[in-house]
C-alpha positions in Angstrom: 3.3 48.9 37.1 6.9 49.9 37.1 5.8 53.5 37.0 3.8 53.1 40.2 6.7 51.8 42.0 8.9 54.6 40.8 6.2 57.1 41.9 6.2 55.4 45.2 9.8 55.9 45.6 9.7 59.5 44.5 6.8 60.4 46.8 8.8 58.7 49.7 11.8 60.9 48.8 9.7 64.1 48.9 8.0 63.2 52.1 11.1 62.5 54.0 13.8 64.5 52.6 12.5 67.2 50.2 9.6 69.0 52.0 11.4 70.1 55.2 8.0 71.3 56.8 8.9 70.3 60.4 5.8 68.2 60.8 7.1 66.6 64.1 6.9 69.9 65.7 3.1 70.5 65.6 -0.2 68.8 64.9 -0.8 71.5 62.1 -0.5 70.0 58.8 -0.3 66.3 59.9 -3.6 65.8 58.0 -1.6 66.4 54.8 0.8 63.4 56.0 -2.2 61.1 56.5 -3.5 62.1 53.0 0.0 61.4 51.6 -0.1 57.9 53.2 -3.7 57.4 52.0 -2.5 58.0 48.6 0.4 55.8 48.9 -1.7 52.9 50.4 -4.2 53.2 47.5 -1.3 53.4 44.9 0.6 50.4 46.5 -2.8 48.6 46.8 -3.5 49.0 43.1 0.1 47.8 42.2 -0.1 44.6 44.3 -3.6 44.0 43.1 -2.3 44.2 39.6 0.6 41.9 40.4 -1.7 39.4 42.2 -4.2 39.5 39.3 -1.4 38.9 36.8 0.1 36.1 38.9 -3.2 34.3 39.3 -3.7 34.5 35.6 -0.2 33.0 35.0 -0.8 30.4 37.8 -4.0 29.5 36.0 -2.5 29.0 32.6 0.7 27.4 34.1 -1.6 24.8 35.9 -3.5 24.1 32.9 -0.2 23.4 30.8 1.2 21.4 33.8 -1.8 19.1 33.8 -1.5 18.6 29.9 2.1 17.6 30.5 1.1 15.0 33.3 -1.3 13.4 30.9 1.3 13.3 28.2 4.1 11.9 30.6 1.8 8.9 31.3 1.7 7.9 27.7 3.8 10.0 25.4 3.4 8.0 22.2 -0.4 7.9 22.7 -0.4 11.6 23.6 1.5 12.6 20.4 -0.5 10.5 18.0 -3.7 12.5 18.8 -4.1 15.3 16.2 -5.8 17.6 18.6 -2.9 17.3 21.0 -0.4 17.9 18.3 -2.2 21.0 17.2 -2.4 22.4 20.7 1.2 21.8 21.4 2.3 23.6 18.2 0.0 26.5 19.0 1.3 26.8 22.6 4.9 26.9 21.7 4.3 29.2 18.8 1.8 31.6 20.1 0.9 31.0 23.8 4.5 31.0 25.2 5.6 34.3 23.7 2.4 35.8 24.9 3.1 34.5 28.6 6.6 35.9 28.2 5.0 39.4 27.6 2.8 39.0 30.7 5.8 38.2 32.8 7.6 41.0 31.6 4.8 43.2 33.0 6.1 42.2 36.3 8.8 44.3 38.2 12.5 43.6 36.9 13.3 41.3 39.7 11.5 38.6 38.0 13.4 37.4 34.9 11.7 35.3 32.2 12.7 35.5 28.6 11.4 32.7 26.2 14.0 33.7 23.5 17.1 33.9 25.7 16.3 31.0 27.8 15.4 28.9 24.8 18.8 28.3 23.4 19.1 24.8 22.2 15.5 24.2 22.6 13.0 23.4 19.6 10.2 25.7 18.7 7.7 25.1 15.9 7.8 27.5 12.9 4.7 29.1 11.3 4.8 26.3 8.7 4.7 23.8 11.3 1.6 25.4 13.0 -0.2 25.8 9.7 0.6 22.1 9.0 -0.9 21.0 12.1 -3.9 23.1 11.4 -4.3 21.7 7.8 -3.9 18.2 9.3 -6.9 18.7 11.6 -9.1 20.1 8.6 -7.8 17.2 6.4 -9.0 14.8 8.9 -12.3 16.6 9.5 -13.0 16.6 5.7 -11.9 13.1 4.9 -13.5 11.3 7.8 -16.5 13.7 8.0 -15.8 14.5 11.7 -18.1 16.7 13.6 -16.0 20.0 14.5 -17.6 20.2 18.1 -16.4 16.5 18.6 -12.9 17.3 17.3 -12.7 20.2 19.6 -13.7 18.0 22.4 -10.9 15.5 21.6 -13.4 12.8 20.2 -12.4 11.2 17.0 -15.0 8.8 15.5 -16.8 8.5 18.9 -13.7 7.8 20.9 -12.5 10.4 23.6 -8.6 10.5 23.4 -7.5 13.5 25.0 -8.3 17.2 26.5 -10.7 19.6 24.9 -9.6 22.5 22.9 -10.1 25.9 24.5 -12.1 28.6 22.7 -8.6 30.3 22.1 -7.4 27.1 20.4 -10.4 27.1 18.2 -10.2 30.8 17.5 -6.5 30.7 16.5 -7.0 27.7 14.2 -10.1 29.6 12.6 -7.7 32.7 12.2 -5.1 30.5 10.6 -7.5 28.9 8.2 -8.8 32.5 7.2 -5.3 33.6 6.4 -4.8 30.4 4.3 -8.1 31.5 2.5 -9.7 28.2 3.6 -13.0 30.3 4.3 -15.4 27.2 4.6 -13.4 25.8 7.5 -12.8 29.3 8.9 -16.5 29.6 9.5 -17.1 26.4 11.4 -14.0 26.8 13.7 -14.8 30.4 14.5 -18.4 29.5 15.4 -17.1 26.6 17.6 -14.7 29.1 19.3 -17.6 31.6 20.0 -19.8 28.9 21.3 -17.1 27.6 23.7 -16.3 31.2 24.7 -20.0 31.8 25.4 -20.0 28.7 27.6 -16.9 29.8 29.3 -18.1 33.3 30.1 -21.3 32.2 31.4 -19.6 29.7 33.7 -17.5 32.7 35.0 -20.0 35.4 35.2 -20.3 37.5 38.4 -22.9 35.2 40.0 -20.5 32.4 40.0 -17.5 32.5 42.4 -14.3 33.8 41.2 -11.9 31.4 39.5 -8.4 31.7 38.2 -9.6 30.3 35.0 -11.1 33.7 34.3 -7.8 34.6 33.0 -8.9 33.1 29.7 -11.4 35.9 29.1 -10.1 37.8 26.0 -7.7 40.6 26.6 -7.6 43.7 24.5 -5.1 42.2 21.9 -7.3 39.1 21.4 -10.5 41.4 21.0 -8.6 43.3 18.4 -7.8 40.1 16.4 -11.4 39.0 16.8 -12.6 42.4 15.6 -10.1 42.2 12.6 -11.3 38.8 11.5 -15.0 39.8 11.8 -14.5 42.8 9.6 -12.7 40.8 7.0 -15.5 38.1 7.0 -18.2 40.8 6.7 -16.3 42.3 3.7 -16.2 38.7 2.2 -19.9 38.3 2.5 -20.0 36.0 5.5 -22.4 38.1 7.4 -23.6 35.6 9.9 -20.3 34.5 11.2 -19.1 38.1 11.3 -22.1 39.2 13.2 -21.6 36.4 15.7 -18.0 37.2 16.3 -18.6 41.0 16.6 -21.4 40.4 19.2 -18.8 38.4 21.2 -16.4 41.4 20.9 -19.0 43.9 22.0 -20.0 41.5 24.9 -16.7 42.0 26.6 -16.1 45.6 25.4 -19.4 47.5 24.6 -17.4 50.6 23.8 -16.1 49.0 20.5 -18.4 50.5 17.8 -17.2 50.0 14.1 -18.7 50.9 10.8 -18.0 47.7 8.8 -20.0 48.4 5.7 -17.1 50.3 4.1 -14.4 48.5 2.4 -10.7 49.2 3.0 -10.9 52.1 0.4 -14.0 53.5 1.7 -16.2 51.9 -1.1 -19.4 50.0 -0.1 -18.7 46.3 -1.0 -21.7 45.2 -3.2 -23.2 41.8 -2.6 -21.9 40.5 -6.0 -18.3 41.6 -5.0 -18.6 39.9 -1.5 -19.9 36.6 -3.0 -17.1 36.6 -5.5 -14.5 37.3 -2.7 -16.2 34.6 -0.6 -15.5 31.8 -3.1 -13.0 29.3 -1.7 -9.6 29.4 -3.1 -7.7 26.1 -3.8 -4.2 25.6 -5.1 -5.1 22.2 -6.3 -8.3 21.7 -8.3 -7.9 18.0 -7.8 -9.5 17.9 -4.5 -12.8 19.4 -6.1 -13.1 16.4 -8.5 -15.6 13.5 -8.2 -12.5 11.1 -8.2 -11.1 12.8 -5.0 -14.5 12.7 -3.4 -14.6 9.1 -4.3 -11.1 8.5 -2.9 -12.2 10.0 0.5 -15.4 7.6 0.6 -12.9 4.5 0.0 -11.0 5.9 3.2 -14.1 6.0 5.2 -15.2 2.5 4.2 -18.3 3.8 2.5 -17.9 1.6 -0.7 -17.5 -2.1 -1.2 -15.0 -3.8 -3.4 -15.7 -4.3 -7.1 -17.6 -7.6 -7.7 -15.8 -8.0 -11.2 -13.5 -10.9 -10.5 -12.7 -14.1 -12.3 -13.6 -15.9 -9.1 -14.5 -15.2 -5.4 -11.6 -13.7 -3.5 -10.2 -15.8 -0.7 -7.5 -16.1 2.0 -5.1 -19.0 1.3 -1.7 -20.5 1.8 0.8 -20.0 -0.8 3.9 -22.0 -1.5 5.5 -19.1 -3.5 8.4 -19.8 -5.8 10.9 -21.6 -3.3 10.8 -25.2 -2.1 11.2 -24.0 1.5 7.8 -22.6 1.4 6.2 -26.1 1.0 7.3 -26.5 4.8 6.6 -22.9 5.7 3.8 -21.5 3.3 3.0 -17.9 3.2 -0.5 -16.6 4.4 -1.9 -14.7 1.3 -5.1 -12.7 1.3 -6.5 -11.7 -2.0 -7.9 -8.1 -2.6 -8.0 -8.2 -6.4 -7.3 -10.7 -9.0 -7.1 -8.2 -11.9 -5.1 -6.0 -11.2 -3.3 -8.4 -8.9 -3.3 -7.1 -5.3 -2.6 -9.2 -2.3 -1.5 -9.1 1.4 1.2 -11.4 2.7 0.7 -11.8 6.4 3.3 -12.0 9.1 6.3 -11.5 6.8 8.5 -9.4 9.2 9.1 -10.0 12.9 8.5 -7.1 15.5 12.3 -7.3 16.3 13.3 -6.8 12.9 10.9 -3.9 12.3 12.3 -2.3 15.5 16.0 -2.6 13.8 14.6 -0.9 10.5 12.9 2.0 12.4 16.0 2.6 14.5 18.2 2.8 11.4 15.8 5.0 9.5 15.1 7.7 12.3 18.5 9.5 12.0 18.1 9.7 8.2 14.5 11.0 8.0 13.7 13.9 5.9 10.5 15.6 4.7 9.0 13.5 1.8 9.0 15.1 -1.5 7.0 14.5 -4.8 8.7 13.3 -8.0 9.7 16.3 -10.1 9.4 16.9 -13.7 12.4 15.7 -15.8 15.4 17.9 -14.8 13.6 19.6 -11.9 14.2 19.7 -8.2 12.4 17.5 -5.5 9.7 19.7 -3.8 7.7 19.5 -0.5 4.0 19.4 -1.2 0.8 19.1 0.9 0.0 16.4 -1.7 2.3 14.0 0.4 2.9 14.8 4.1 5.4 12.4 5.7 9.1 11.9 6.4 11.2 9.2 4.8 14.7 7.6 4.8 16.6 5.6 2.0 18.3 2.5 3.0 20.7 0.4 1.1 19.7 -3.4 1.3 23.3 -4.6 1.8 23.7 -2.3 4.9 21.8 -4.8 7.2 21.0 -8.4 7.1 17.3 -7.7 7.8 16.8 -5.7 4.5 18.5 -8.5 2.5 16.3 -10.9 4.1 13.3 -8.9 3.2 14.1 -8.9 -0.4 14.7 -12.7 -0.3 11.4 -13.3 1.3 9.6 -11.0 -1.2 11.4 -13.0 -4.0 10.1 -16.2 -2.6 6.6 -14.9 -2.4 6.4 -13.3 -5.9 8.9 -15.2 -7.9 10.1 -11.8 -9.2 14.0 -11.1 -9.6 15.1 -8.6 -7.2 18.2 -7.4 -9.1 16.9 -4.0 -9.9 15.1 -2.6 -6.9 15.2 1.0 -5.6 16.7 1.4 -2.2 14.4 0.6 0.7 12.4 3.7 1.5 11.2 3.8 5.1 8.5 6.3 5.6 6.5 7.6 8.7 3.2 9.4 8.6 2.3 11.4 11.6 -1.2 12.5 12.6 -3.0 13.8 9.6 -0.2 12.5 7.4 -1.2 11.2 3.9 -0.3 10.7 0.4 -3.0 11.8 -2.2 -4.0 9.3 -5.0 -1.1 8.6 -7.4 0.5 5.9 -9.5 3.9 4.3 -8.6 4.9 3.7 -12.2 6.6 6.5 -14.2 4.5 7.9 -17.0 7.6 9.5 -18.5 10.5 7.2 -19.4 13.1 9.7 -18.6 12.3 9.2 -14.8 14.0 5.7 -14.8 17.2 4.2 -16.3 16.4 2.4 -19.5 18.4 -0.7 -18.3 16.3 -1.0 -15.4 12.8 -0.3 -16.8 9.6 1.2 -15.2 8.4 0.0 -11.7 6.8 -3.2 -12.4 5.6 -4.0 -8.8 5.2 -2.4 -5.4 5.6 -3.9 -2.0 4.7 -2.1 1.1 6.0 -3.6 4.4 3.8 -2.3 7.3 6.1 -1.5 10.0 3.4 -0.3 12.6 -0.2 -0.8 13.4 -2.4 2.3 13.1 -5.4 2.8 15.4 -7.6 4.9 13.1 -7.0 5.9 9.5 -3.9 5.4 7.5 -5.2 2.7 5.1 -3.8 2.2 1.6 -6.8 3.0 -0.6 -7.4 1.9 -4.2 -10.2 4.3 -5.4 -10.6 2.6 -8.7 -10.9 -0.8 -7.1 -13.1 0.3 -4.4 -11.2 -1.1 -1.3 -8.7 -0.1 1.3 -6.2 -2.0 3.2 -5.6 -1.3 6.9 -2.0 -1.3 8.0 -1.0 -4.3 10.1 2.3 -4.9 11.8 4.5 -7.2 9.7 2.3 -7.5 6.7 3.2 -6.9 3.1 0.8 -5.3 0.6 1.9 -6.3 -3.0 0.6 -5.3 -6.5 1.7 -5.1 -10.0 1.8 -1.4 -11.5 1.9 -2.6 -15.1 0.2 -5.0 -17.3 2.1 -8.2 -18.7 2.5 -6.3 -21.8 4.4 -3.8 -19.7 1.8 -1.0 -20.5 1.2 0.9 -17.4 -2.1 -0.1 -15.5 -4.0 3.1 -14.6 -6.2 1.1 -12.2 -3.6 0.9 -9.7 -3.8 4.6 -8.6 -3.6 4.4 -4.8 -3.3 6.7 -1.7 -2.2 6.8 1.9 -5.4 7.9 3.6 -4.9 10.4 6.3 -3.7 9.1 9.8 -6.5 9.9 12.0 -5.0 8.4 15.4 -1.6 6.7 15.5 1.7 6.7 13.6 2.1 4.9 10.3 5.5 3.4 9.5 6.0 1.5 6.2 8.8 0.3 4.0 8.5 0.7 0.4 10.2 -1.8 -2.3 9.8 -0.9 -6.0 10.8 -3.8 -8.2 11.8 -2.7 -11.8 11.0 -4.6 -15.0 14.5 -5.6 -16.0 15.3 -9.3 -15.6 11.7 -10.3 -15.2 11.2 -11.8 -18.6 10.8 -15.3 -17.4 9.4 -14.4 -13.9 6.4 -12.6 -15.5 6.3 -13.2 -19.2 4.1 -11.4 -21.5 0.9 -12.8 -23.0 0.3 -13.3 -26.7 -1.8 -10.2 -27.1 -1.5 -6.8 -25.1 -3.8 -6.6 -22.2 -3.7 -2.9 -21.4 -7.0 -1.6 -22.9 -9.0 -2.5 -19.9 -7.2 0.3 -17.8 -7.1 3.1 -20.4 -10.5 4.6 -19.1 -8.8 5.3 -15.6 -6.2 7.6 -17.1 -8.4 10.8 -17.0 -9.3 12.6 -13.8 -13.0 12.9 -13.5 
């Protein structure tokens, strides 16, 4: 485009200053001037058309993003607790805006737009952020058995929450999953992308009136990426998806003809090699076990609680261990008697919860998993959340939480770890784990192991986010102000393997919790041992199946 304008200036110079042919003195040769002007008109028309087309494309995409922001502004919290919206926001800032910058830079120099230079002090997601948002979508899709077409339409478990994903959104997601070697999910998202592209191209075919939205037809760079993914899928043995993707490429650029039966080194990929390469690659084999599959069923509510109880479970009032509770009894809901798992309702007021969250937010960091003795804390896809540690003596609310917990359980709160406030965003989860330490080197000998866990629910969660107990076949839905309590060890102080639990992925909403871990020391009279050890009942749950 710039070259066209330069050429226009050069030709003007030649016509007015350089030729010196005295055209004004005779009709002879004026046809040449007319031809010159005709050339300049066509050149300028081509240039203005190109600028107009580019501006129409930019206007279309700008309008689309503005509409999205208008929706977000009406209810920001609701918008940002939708996993589809989160992924699309990450993808726009990481991928789409740099592409828009490149288009703007095709316009003459008078227009200045630079994402990098103008973005000083602004926040942009990293590749890790975008990958994390993609994995969150896939995790939700897998755990809750969501239909990909519905997720792409912004529908979660039958409820329409937000805007549809574009075909580009689905394609970029599929490309990300391919690069992360998650081939099974690559296939379904690429096919959804092609289906949406097909519907889009039919709605903007020549038989339809022109529309600015036609800007979302694949450009050359996108076609190159589509072709590269199709070739790789072909070599990995996924011929159906590769064929479908390649047909879309040829639909928009019939001149592209590629010979894909050759590998990168010119060798033909045999069916056996393709089948081997197409096998999904997982960094964690636990997700392939029956135990993990059962955990996902518990999260979906597909299994009922175990009937093996001493008596029927019930909701009741509890006087706890403090005389005051005779006047103000606790509302207790039983989930399991052995092991003992209960919920205390309405233990924390909304005002106190607001205070806790305000204190925690400035201290939040990405949650890590417990390391091996002497190792370093590490981030892991096993646990996706942020947390902050708060000392109980830093605010009266936290001291009151311990006091109420002691009243409810009768336990001594002398040795408790600091309050851990955690926030799980969309897709945030914590895979099945135990709270007790199997290795004594993880805890001070004078404090003992984690005898009990109490989870203060600091928010409601619209969908997902339950605390699941796979071996006990139930999950507890977060409810603002409630406390979930259980014992991690038997009365003999042997660890209870039945208490493996998990934070199910948050499908819609933002999950806030406060974890209190109560240690064994000083609990001799609060929870005395029985005459005989009672641990054998849980030993069969130690081994992953």
